[in-house]
N, C-alpha and C positions, 0 to 999 in steps of 0.2 A: 213423608216428604222431607228433602234436606236441609241442612242449616248451612247456610253460606257464609264466607269469611268475613263479608261486609256489606251492607246494603243501604243506598242512597233513599233518605226518606222526603218526599214532597207530596204532602197530602192534597187532594184533587182541588180544594179551594185554594192553596196555595199556588197551585200548576195554573188554574185560571187567571189569577192575579198577576202572576208574573206574565202570562201569555198577552194579557191585554195591556200591561205596561210595556212590552216589547214592541206591539203593534204602534203605540203610541210614541215610543222613541223612534222607530224607523219612520215613521211619519214626519217627526219632528226634524231628522237630519243631524241632531245633536247625539252623536254615537260614542263620545268619550269625553271624560271629564266635565261633565253636566251636572245636573240636579240630583239624579239619584246616586251620583257618586258622593257628592256632597252630603246627601240624606244618609247613605250607607255610613261614610264616615263619623258622621255624628251620632248615629245610633250605637255603633261597634263601641265609641268613646265612651258613651254614657252607660252602655252595657258593662264597662269594664272601670268604672271610675273610682270605685273603692279601694281606697289605699293610697290615693294621690293626696297632696296637701289640700285642706279645706280652700275652697273658693278657685282652685287651680285644676280643672279638670284635665285628661289628657288631651293632646292634640294626636288625631288621627288622620293617615294619608292612606289612601288606596293605592295599590301597584299592581301588576300585571300577574304576580306569583308571590309565594312565601320567600322563594330564592331571591328574588330580586328586592323583596322588602329588606331581607338580611344584608344583601349586597350594599344597598342605599344607606341602611343604618351603619355599616361598618366604614362606608366611606364618608359619612358625615361625622363620625367620630376621630377617622384620620388613622387608618394602620397602614397606610401604603410604606412598604418598605422595612415593616417592623414584625414583630410576632404576634400571633393571636391564638391563646390557649382554648383547646375546645374538645369535648370528652371523645374519646375513641368510639363508643358506642352510641353513634349518631348518624344521620342518614348523609349520603355523600354530599348533598346540596350544603351543609353546613361548611364542609371544607371548600366546596367550590366558590360559595360566597365570599370566603375569605381570599382565595387566590383572585377572585376576579376584582376585588377591592385593592388588591396590590399588596396583601400580607402574607405571610408564612404560618400556616397551621402547625400548631405544636400540639401533639396528642397526649392527652392526660388519662389516667386510669379512672375508673369508676367507683362508686360506693355500690356495694352489692344490694345494700337495703333500700336504696332509693333510685337506683339506676342513674345516679347524676354525680356531677363534680361533689366531692367534700372538700374541706378546708385542707386536708391533708393530701390529696390527690392533685388538687390546684397548686400549692406549695411547691411541690415535687415538679412541676411542669413550668413554673416560672422562670424567666430567662431575663437577662439585663435588658433585652430588647422587646419585651412584652409590652404592647402598647394595649389590649384589650382581651377580655376572657369572655367567651359565649356560654352562658348557663343554658342548658337545653333541659327542658321539663318533659322528660322522656314519659310517653303514655298518658300525659296529662296530670301528672304528679309534680307538686313543687316540693323539693326538697326543703326539710325544715332547718337546715342550714344555709338557707338563702341569704338571710341577713350576716351570718359569719363570713360567707364569701364575699358580700358587698364590702365588708370592713376590710378585709384582707386586700381587696383591691383598692380601697379608698387611701389605706396607709400607705401604698406604694406608687399612687398617682395612676393606677391604672384603670381603663374604663370597663365597666361591666355592660354587656349587653344581653338581651334574652332571645334565644330562639325558642318562642311560643306556638311554634306552628302546631303542636298536640294540644295545647291548653286553653283552648277557649272557654271562659267561665269558670277556670280551675282557680283556688285560692289557698292561702295560707294565712291562718289567724285573721281572716277575713279579707287579706288585701288580694286583689286579683292579679293574675300573671301580665305581666307589662309594667307592673309597679315597682320592681325592685331594681331598677336598671336605668341608664341613660336613654336607651331606646329599646324596644321589642318589636320582633317581627311574628307575624301571625301568616299561617296558610289557609286556604279555602279550596284546597283540592278535594276531588269528590268524596275521598272517604274521611273526610274531617268531620267534626262534629256540627259545625257550620260549614256550609258549601256555597260557592257561586259557579261551580264548574272548574274556572281556572282563577286564581287571582290571591293577592295578599294584603297586609295591613301593616303599617308600623304605627305603634304608639310612642309617645315621647312627652316627657313634662317639659321640654324644652323648646320654646317658640323658635330658637335658632336653629335647632336640629329639623323641626319641622319645615321651616322654610327651605332649608337646604334639600331636604328629601323632595318637596315638591318641584324643585329646580331639577334634581336628579332624574326624576320619573318621567319627564318630559323633554328627552333629548338634551338636557341641561340648558335649556332656555329661560332667561331671565324673566320672561312673560309667556303666557299661553299664546297669545297670536303674534309673537314678534319673531323675527329670524334673528335672535341676538342671543348667541350661546356663552355662557360663562362658567360652565363645568362640564366635564367629560361624561354626560349622561348617556340615558340611553332610551328605546322605546319602551318604557315600563309602565304605561297608562293602565288603568282600569277601564275596561268599556262600561257604557252604561248599562248594556244587557247583563253582564255579570253583575254590574253592582245591585241592580233591581232584584236579581236572583238571591244576592247575599241579604239584602235589605228585609225579603221577605223571610228567607230562612233564619235569619238572626232573632225573630220573634219567638221561635221554638226552643232557643237555646235553654231556657230554664227547665221546661218540660222534657227536653231530650235528655239533659244532664240527670234529671230526676229518675227518669225510666234507667239509664245506664247505670245509676248508683243501685237501684233496685236489682237489676240482673248481677252486677258483683255481689250483693248481698247474699245471692241465692248460692253463687259459686263459693264464696267464702264458707257457708255453712257446709255445703257438700265436701270441698276440699279438706275439712277440719278432720273429717273421719279418715282422710288418707295421709299415710306419711311419705308418700313417693311423689308427690307434686305439690310444692309449698308454693302458695300465692304470696305476690309482693305486698306487704302490709302498708296500710295508709297510716302513716305516721300521726300523732296527737296534733292538732291544728291543721292538717292539711285536708282539703276537700278537693278531690279529683274529680274530673270530668268522665274519667274512664273511657278516654279514647281507646286505650288498650287495657286488657285484663291480663297482667303479666304473671306467669308461674314458673317456678324453677323444677326442672327435672334433676334426679340425685346424678352425682358424678358417674360417668360410664353408660348412663343410659342413652338409648338409640333413639334421638329426636325423629330421625326420618322415619323410622318403624313406627312410633307413636302416632304421628300425623298420618301415616299411610293407613294403619289400623281404624283410626278415627273415620278417615274419609272413605275407605273401600268398604268396611263391614258396617259402618253406623251412619254414613253419609251426613258426616260433620267436618266440616272444612274449617281449619284454624285460620285466624287473622295473621298477617306477616309479622315476623320479628321485628324487635327494636333494638339493635339489628343483628342479623345471623352472621355478619362477616365485620369485625370492627375496622375502622379506617385506615389504620396502620398496615391492614394486611390486604388492602384494595390495592390491585396492581396499577392503578392510575395516580396512586398516591404513594408509590415505593419510595420515591425519594426523600418524603418527609417521615418515614417510618419510625426512627429513631429507636429507643429502648423497648425491651417487652413490657407489656402491660397485662399482668396475669389476671387480675381479676375480670377485666373487660373480655378477655381472650375465654376465661371460664364462663361468664354470664352469657356471653353473645352465644356460645356453642350449645347451652343447655336449656335455654328459657323457652316457652311457647307463650302464644297470647290466644286466649279464648275467644270465641266471636261474641261480640257485643253491638248489638244494634239498637237505634234509638228509639225504635218501636217494636222490639224484640217481644214476642208473645211468650206466655207462661210454658206452651206446649213445646217451644223450641228451647227455651233453658231445660226444661225436663230432659229432652232429647240430649243436650250436651252433656248434661249431668250423669244421664243413665249411659251415654258411650265411653265416658271418662272412667266410670266404673267398671263397666265390662273390659276396657282395654287395660286398665290397672291390674285386674284379676288376671288378664291372660298373659301380661308381661312380668308379673311378680309370682304366679302361682298361688295368689291368695283366694 
C-alpha cells in the first residue's frame, strides 16, 4: 500500500458529531457568524493562550480563509501605500494579502537553518517606507530569533505580523504561535494540522484590532444586522458549518501534534545514518507541530528524480515543498522581484518534505524510511 503526501483525519465519532451539528445548523437557519463560530473562536484562543500577558487572553476572529485573515490583519495595522517585508520562501497568499491590503511586498532572504527570516535578512530588506513585517512560521517551526525580530521592528516603529498558517499549536520557549506580534493569521485549509475545509483565524492581543477585524470580515459593516458600512470590507465570514468542523477537529490538536512529532523523531533517527539528506534541525526551545518535515538534498541533486524514484518504485509520495519557487521568481510578482536572494533560491531548489500524517501508522513510517534508503543507495552508488 502506498504512502500519500497528506491525509485528512476525522475519526468516525468526530464525523458523526459534525454531521449532527450541521443538521442542527441547517434547521436553525443561522448559517454564518452564529454560536459555533463564537465557540470555535473561544476554543482556538484558549488553545493558544500561553505566552500572552496574564489575564489578557488573545482575541480570536474567525474568517473565510487564512489569506483573508492575513489581509484583514494587514488592513488593521495600516499598510496601504507602504512596504511590507515578507520572506521569499512563502506561499503566494502571503504576497497576495499584502497587495490586497494596499501594501507593496518587499522580498527578504531566508535563514537556511530555520527557513524563516533572520535579523540579518530582515535588516537587509527594510526600506524607509516599511510599515510591517510578516514573520512566516514555515513548516510549523517558530524561529528562535522571533524575539530579536520583534525588537528590530519595535526599535523602528514597524509592526510585526505573523503568518501562522502552518503553526497551529507550535511553540517557542512555551509561547504559542500568534503571541509574538500585533496580530497573527492561521489557516484551516484541508492539509493543515487543524482543518475545517476552508477557513482562517486571526489572533491578536489588541481589542481595537479585534474590533476592526470583525468589521472588515463582514463587508465593513458597523454591526451585523445593519446596512451601515464603515470600512472597505469584504465577504470574509466563517460559515457555521465550517466553524463546527474546526471546533471538533481542534480537540485533536494535542494528540495530532504528538503523533507528528513521533513520526519526525523516527525520520530524524533514520536520516542520521545518511549524509545525503539533511533534516531541518529543531532549535533548542522550539517545539514544532511538524506540519512539514523538511530535509535538504545536497547541491546538484536531482530533486525531481528523487521524488520520481520514491513514487514510481516505492509508492511513497512526498508532501509539497515550502516552497519550490520563491516569490521573487513567480511571474505574477515579477514587478516586485528586486535583488537576488541566494539562500532562498538555493533552499527552494533542493529541499523536500517527507510525508507526515496525524494518524500515520508505524508501517507507513517504515515504508518511507526503507524507500529513502533504497533511493539514496541508487542515486549515490552506496
